[in-house]
Backbone as CSV, one residue per row, in Angstrom:
resi,resn,N_x,N_y,N_z,CA_x,CA_y,CA_z,C_x,C_y,C_z
1,MET,-15.543,79.304,23.736,-15.894,79.439,22.331,-14.770,78.832,21.496
2,SER,-15.121,78.060,20.476,-14.118,77.411,19.637,-13.432,78.443,18.742
3,PRO,-12.236,78.125,18.246,-11.578,79.046,17.309,-12.427,79.316,16.065
4,GLU,-13.119,78.283,15.560,-13.985,78.486,14.395,-15.114,79.468,14.719
5,ASP,-15.702,79.346,15.924,-16.749,80.278,16.342,-16.194,81.692,16.476
6,LYS,-14.974,81.802,16.994,-14.339,83.116,17.130,-14.130,83.755,15.767
7,LEU,-13.675,82.933,14.792,-13.489,83.454,13.434,-14.802,83.987,12.877
8,LYS,-15.888,83.240,13.070,-17.206,83.690,12.601,-17.603,84.989,13.283
9,GLU,-17.381,85.057,14.601,-17.714,86.269,15.354,-16.938,87.475,14.829
10,LEU,-15.710,87.240,14.403,-14.869,88.311,13.868,-15.168,88.609,12.403
11,GLY,-16.078,87.835,11.805,-16.422,88.045,10.405,-15.371,87.545,9.435
12,ILE,-14.596,86.552,9.861,-13.510,86.033,9.031,-13.898,84.673,8.462
13,GLU,-13.853,84.582,7.164,-14.021,83.307,6.472,-12.643,82.908,5.962
14,LEU,-12.178,81.736,6.364,-10.844,81.309,5.964,-10.801,81.021,4.468
15,PRO,-9.769,81.527,3.799,-9.614,81.231,2.372,-9.029,79.829,2.183
16,ALA,-9.034,79.370,0.955,-8.292,78.146,0.642,-6.819,78.460,0.871
17,PRO,-6.054,77.500,1.388,-4.629,77.769,1.600,-3.943,78.206,0.307
18,ALA,-3.061,79.182,0.430,-2.325,79.692,-0.731,-1.393,78.617,-1.266
19,LYS,-1.245,78.603,-2.572,-0.309,77.664,-3.197,1.103,78.161,-2.976
20,PRO,2.032,77.261,-2.672,3.424,77.673,-2.453,4.013,78.377,-3.675
21,LEU,4.884,79.333,-3.425,5.575,80.051,-4.495,6.852,79.337,-4.920
22,GLY,7.201,78.270,-4.214,8.431,77.538,-4.505,8.250,76.075,-4.160
23,ILE,9.363,75.404,-3.970,9.353,73.969,-3.694,9.367,73.753,-2.180
24,TYR,8.191,73.775,-1.581,8.011,73.573,-0.146,6.539,73.289,0.112
25,VAL,6.226,72.914,1.335,4.832,72.701,1.727,4.413,73.827,2.664
26,PRO,3.133,74.215,2.648,2.683,75.305,3.516,2.737,74.960,4.998
27,ALA,2.509,73.686,5.329,2.500,73.259,6.727,3.111,71.872,6.820
28,LEU,3.809,71.648,7.925,4.437,70.349,8.145,4.309,69.988,9.618
29,ARG,3.695,68.829,9.848,3.544,68.350,11.220,4.655,67.359,11.531
30,THR,5.270,67.539,12.689,6.221,66.580,13.209,5.912,66.418,14.686
31,GLY,5.496,65.216,15.077,5.059,65.005,16.452,3.865,65.880,16.758
32,ASN,3.945,66.650,17.840,2.849,67.536,18.236,3.077,68.980,17.821
33,LEU,4.014,69.198,16.909,4.271,70.549,16.417,3.903,70.660,14.950
34,VAL,3.318,71.805,14.591,3.061,72.116,13.188,3.839,73.389,12.868
35,TYR,4.705,73.274,11.866,5.492,74.406,11.386,4.810,74.942,10.134
36,LEU,4.575,76.247,10.103,3.986,76.870,8.928,5.068,77.632,8.176
37,SER,5.078,77.459,6.868,6.010,78.195,6.018,5.627,79.671,6.007
38,GLY,6.467,80.473,5.395,6.206,81.900,5.325,4.872,82.205,4.678
39,MET,4.069,83.005,5.355,2.739,83.395,4.884,2.763,84.871,4.492
40,LEU,2.240,85.129,3.305,2.160,86.495,2.796,0.738,87.034,2.958
41,PRO,0.570,88.344,2.878,-0.760,88.944,2.996,-1.525,88.919,1.672
42,LEU,-1.795,87.697,1.203,-2.533,87.528,-0.045,-4.030,87.454,0.233
43,LYS,-4.795,88.104,-0.588,-6.257,88.039,-0.516,-6.737,87.872,-1.952
44,GLY,-7.380,86.750,-2.212,-7.808,86.482,-3.577,-6.645,86.344,-4.544
45,GLY,-5.500,85.893,-4.039,-4.325,85.690,-4.880,-3.487,86.931,-5.124
46,THR,-3.863,88.054,-4.513,-3.152,89.320,-4.706,-2.734,89.882,-3.351
47,LEU,-1.552,90.463,-3.286,-1.113,91.118,-2.054,-2.040,92.283,-1.715
48,VAL,-2.362,92.437,-0.421,-3.225,93.550,-0.012,-2.524,94.893,-0.171
49,CYS,-1.202,94.894,-0.146,-0.405,96.079,-0.442,1.018,95.625,-0.733
50,THR,1.789,96.486,-1.327,3.192,96.187,-1.607,4.049,97.362,-1.153
51,GLY,5.323,97.083,-0.959,6.261,98.140,-0.601,6.861,97.949,0.772
52,LYS,7.642,98.933,1.161,8.366,98.885,2.429,7.752,99.836,3.447
53,LEU,7.949,99.484,4.707,7.598,100.364,5.813,8.714,101.391,5.966
54,GLY,8.331,102.602,6.236,9.304,103.688,6.287,9.415,104.291,4.895
55,GLY,9.716,105.529,4.803,9.864,106.156,3.492,8.559,106.454,2.788
56,GLY,7.406,106.253,3.445,6.130,106.661,2.894,5.430,105.682,1.965
57,GLN,6.011,104.500,1.698,5.331,103.551,0.807,4.155,102.867,1.499
58,VAL,4.410,102.311,2.681,3.396,101.600,3.458,3.449,102.145,4.879
59,ASP,2.307,102.552,5.429,2.313,103.061,6.800,2.070,101.922,7.796
60,ILE,2.208,102.228,9.072,2.098,101.198,10.113,0.714,100.539,10.094
61,ALA,-0.343,101.300,9.922,-1.690,100.723,9.892,-1.844,99.760,8.721
62,GLN,-1.340,100.125,7.543,-1.395,99.230,6.385,-0.556,97.980,6.629
63,GLY,0.612,98.174,7.242,1.482,97.036,7.548,0.835,96.083,8.547
64,ALA,0.182,96.641,9.566,-0.497,95.805,10.561,-1.661,95.046,9.927
65,LEU,-2.391,95.692,9.015,-3.467,95.008,8.301,-2.901,93.887,7.420
66,ALA,-1.767,94.133,6.788,-1.111,93.097,5.990,-0.701,91.922,6.878
67,ALA,-0.170,92.215,8.067,0.207,91.145,9.002,-1.022,90.357,9.439
68,ARG,-2.122,91.028,9.674,-3.377,90.351,10.041,-3.835,89.424,8.912
69,THR,-3.752,89.915,7.682,-4.145,89.109,6.524,-3.249,87.886,6.392
70,ALA,-1.948,88.066,6.586,-1.026,86.928,6.536,-1.354,85.919,7.634
71,ALA,-1.765,86.401,8.808,-2.149,85.504,9.904,-3.418,84.725,9.565
72,ILE,-4.349,85.348,8.882,-5.547,84.628,8.427,-5.138,83.496,7.487
73,ASN,-4.205,83.786,6.592,-3.719,82.751,5.679,-2.999,81.641,6.433
74,ALA,-2.305,82.002,7.499,-1.635,80.993,8.324,-2.652,80.088,9.004
75,ILE,-3.706,80.669,9.530,-4.749,79.866,10.178,-5.384,78.922,9.157
76,ALA,-5.580,79.399,7.930,-6.141,78.548,6.874,-5.215,77.371,6.577
77,ALA,-3.913,77.623,6.499,-2.950,76.544,6.251,-2.917,75.566,7.420
78,LEU,-2.990,76.095,8.637,-3.008,75.247,9.829,-4.239,74.351,9.818
79,LYS,-5.386,74.939,9.546,-6.622,74.151,9.539,-6.573,73.070,8.463
80,ALA,-6.019,73.375,7.301,-5.902,72.373,6.236,-5.022,71.202,6.688
81,GLU,-4.047,71.488,7.517,-3.132,70.440,7.996,-3.745,69.604,9.113
82,ILE,-4.455,70.244,10.050,-4.940,69.507,11.232,-6.449,69.302,11.241
83,GLU,-7.168,69.908,10.316,-8.611,69.778,10.105,-9.482,70.478,11.147
84,ASN,-9.101,70.461,12.399,-9.925,71.036,13.459,-9.060,71.950,14.320
85,LEU,-9.382,73.232,14.339,-8.573,74.199,15.087,-8.655,74.008,16.600
86,GLU,-9.620,73.225,17.069,-9.682,72.946,18.508,-8.533,72.058,18.964
87,LYS,-7.786,71.486,18.036,-6.602,70.690,18.379,-5.424,71.560,18.818
88,VAL,-5.515,72.862,18.575,-4.410,73.763,18.934,-4.293,73.845,20.447
89,LYS,-3.121,73.467,20.953,-2.834,73.606,22.391,-2.190,74.957,22.671
90,ARG,-1.393,75.441,21.698,-0.681,76.696,21.901,-0.058,77.164,20.594
91,CYS,-0.086,78.456,20.386,0.771,79.070,19.369,2.099,79.290,20.079
92,VAL,3.110,78.594,19.623,4.407,78.639,20.303,5.231,79.833,19.845
93,ARG,5.266,80.063,18.532,6.170,81.083,18.001,5.568,81.752,16.776
94,LEU,5.705,83.044,16.719,5.390,83.839,15.536,6.650,84.593,15.159
95,SER,7.100,84.381,13.946,8.235,85.135,13.420,7.699,86.080,12.358
96,GLY,7.947,87.362,12.538,7.463,88.376,11.612,8.615,89.085,10.931
97,TYR,8.560,89.121,9.619,9.575,89.793,8.805,8.902,90.967,8.124
98,VAL,9.482,92.139,8.291,8.880,93.377,7.794,9.855,94.032,6.823
99,ALA,9.453,94.155,5.565,10.274,94.872,4.583,10.268,96.345,4.978
100,SER,11.447,96.862,5.256,11.491,98.224,5.771,12.786,98.916,5.403
101,THR,12.726,100.227,5.461,13.907,101.036,5.219,14.849,100.893,6.418
102,PRO,16.129,101.195,6.233,17.089,101.007,7.330,16.771,101.797,8.594
103,ASP,16.099,102.927,8.479,15.807,103.741,9.655,14.463,103.433,10.307
104,PHE,13.684,102.505,9.750,12.384,102.156,10.317,12.590,101.208,11.495
105,THR,11.993,101.524,12.636,12.213,100.708,13.848,10.916,100.258,14.521
106,ASP,9.801,100.386,13.848,8.519,100.019,14.443,7.996,98.665,13.944
107,GLN,8.894,97.744,13.633,8.487,96.414,13.193,7.524,95.746,14.182
108,PRO,7.750,95.887,15.501,6.809,95.258,16.442,5.370,95.754,16.279
109,LYS,5.182,97.036,15.983,3.832,97.571,15.799,3.160,96.944,14.576
110,VAL,3.934,96.651,13.556,3.394,96.025,12.351,2.974,94.589,12.656
111,VAL,3.847,93.832,13.290,3.577,92.418,13.573,2.462,92.270,14.614
112,ASN,2.194,93.323,15.389,1.063,93.278,16.324,-0.250,92.953,15.618
113,GLY,-0.377,93.324,14.356,-1.586,93.004,13.609,-1.845,91.506,13.572
114,ALA,-0.794,90.716,13.489,-0.919,89.250,13.508,-1.104,88.747,14.932
115,SER,-0.319,89.244,15.857,-0.408,88.785,17.247,-1.793,89.020,17.834
116,GLU,-2.374,90.181,17.541,-3.713,90.488,18.054,-4.748,89.513,17.507
117,LEU,-4.644,89.168,16.223,-5.604,88.237,15.642,-5.444,86.838,16.238
118,ILE,-4.216,86.376,16.380,-3.982,85.039,16.951,-4.541,84.988,18.372
119,GLY,-4.350,86.042,19.139,-4.912,86.114,20.491,-6.427,86.119,20.482
120,ALA,-7.023,86.853,19.551,-8.484,86.921,19.477,-9.091,85.572,19.101
121,VAL,-8.438,84.837,18.218,-8.975,83.559,17.748,-8.733,82.433,18.747
122,PHE,-7.543,82.390,19.344,-7.172,81.254,20.187,-7.170,81.572,21.685
123,GLY,-7.447,82.808,22.057,-7.478,83.163,23.473,-6.124,82.943,24.129
124,GLU,-6.135,82.408,25.324,-4.891,82.163,26.074,-3.942,81.251,25.297
125,LYS,-4.480,80.337,24.507,-3.648,79.429,23.697,-2.924,80.180,22.589
126,GLY,-3.336,81.403,22.334,-2.717,82.211,21.295,-1.540,83.049,21.771
127,ARG,-1.271,83.021,23.086,-0.103,83.763,23.606,1.155,83.065,23.121
128,HIS,2.076,83.819,22.544,3.216,83.208,21.863,4.495,84.001,22.078
129,THR,5.614,83.335,21.786,6.875,84.051,21.684,6.924,84.662,20.288
130,ARG,7.805,85.642,20.099,7.763,86.355,18.831,9.062,87.071,18.531
131,ILE,9.336,87.194,17.247,10.352,88.126,16.782,9.719,88.996,15.707
132,ALA,10.196,90.205,15.579,9.765,91.134,14.530,11.036,91.754,13.964
133,VAL,11.380,91.352,12.759,12.671,91.691,12.171,12.482,92.513,10.905
134,GLY,13.271,93.537,10.757,13.276,94.308,9.526,14.174,93.652,8.495
135,VAL,13.697,93.568,7.261,14.473,92.974,6.166,14.433,93.901,4.958
136,ALA,15.380,93.703,4.038,15.492,94.581,2.867,14.360,94.379,1.872
137,SER,13.944,93.127,1.668,12.860,92.861,0.721,12.251,91.497,1.004
138,LEU,11.035,91.307,0.487,10.309,90.049,0.660,9.703,89.635,-0.677
139,PRO,9.294,88.356,-0.800,8.748,87.879,-2.065,7.583,88.734,-2.572
140,LEU,7.554,88.939,-3.871,6.511,89.672,-4.584,6.395,91.140,-4.180
141,GLY,7.350,91.644,-3.408,7.271,93.019,-2.918,6.385,93.168,-1.701
142,SER,6.115,92.041,-1.013,5.256,92.060,0.169,5.879,92.891,1.288
143,PRO,5.047,93.598,2.053,5.590,94.332,3.200,5.838,93.441,4.414
144,VAL,5.168,92.278,4.498,5.351,91.373,5.632,5.325,89.922,5.174
145,GLU,5.987,89.086,5.959,5.910,87.638,5.824,5.981,87.071,7.233
146,LEU,5.138,86.089,7.500,5.062,85.493,8.841,5.288,83.995,8.758
147,ASP,5.914,83.443,9.782,5.881,81.995,9.939,5.549,81.683,11.385
148,PHE,5.028,80.479,11.605,4.497,80.094,12.917,4.921,78.690,13.286
149,ILE,4.902,78.438,14.592,4.970,77.081,15.140,3.792,76.941,16.100
150,PHE,2.984,75.897,15.899,1.859,75.597,16.766,2.049,74.228,17.412
151,GLU,1.681,74.116,18.668,1.616,72.825,19.335,0.162,72.357,19.259
152,ILE,-0.008,71.092,18.909,-1.360,70.555,18.778,-1.513,69.262,19.571
153,SER,-2.749,68.914,19.847,-3.028,67.636,20.502,-3.277,66.591,19.430
154,ASP,-3.217,65.341,19.842,-3.463,64.254,18.879,-4.885,64.165,18.596
């Protein structure tokens, strides 16, 4: 099943790629690699939630949903860059940044929301290396920000 078919099966319609918040491009291809800039959990131009993990502002389920939403935005940016998601040979790297309190240590559970979606859409090609890092704050008060590296075919 193609990634586009998988998205349909999951009930996901890709949004238009989000406009950058600064002076950068959402996706950049060099050779057979596509680097995606930081993706936020925007839906309709608004964050799905704001705040930090830990301390009661955002719980793990909300954080994982935010990570999933950011991953949907990443797939949209990737598709805009390469036009056809069947060109994806592998998701090489997912970097997840989680705005969290100093005592919060479940960043991996939050970023799983993105990893699970990438696996569901790309199957074996979606298996990736990953980091999940806690940070003090993120743009617009977002609880998560993701960036990716994908290997693609010509």
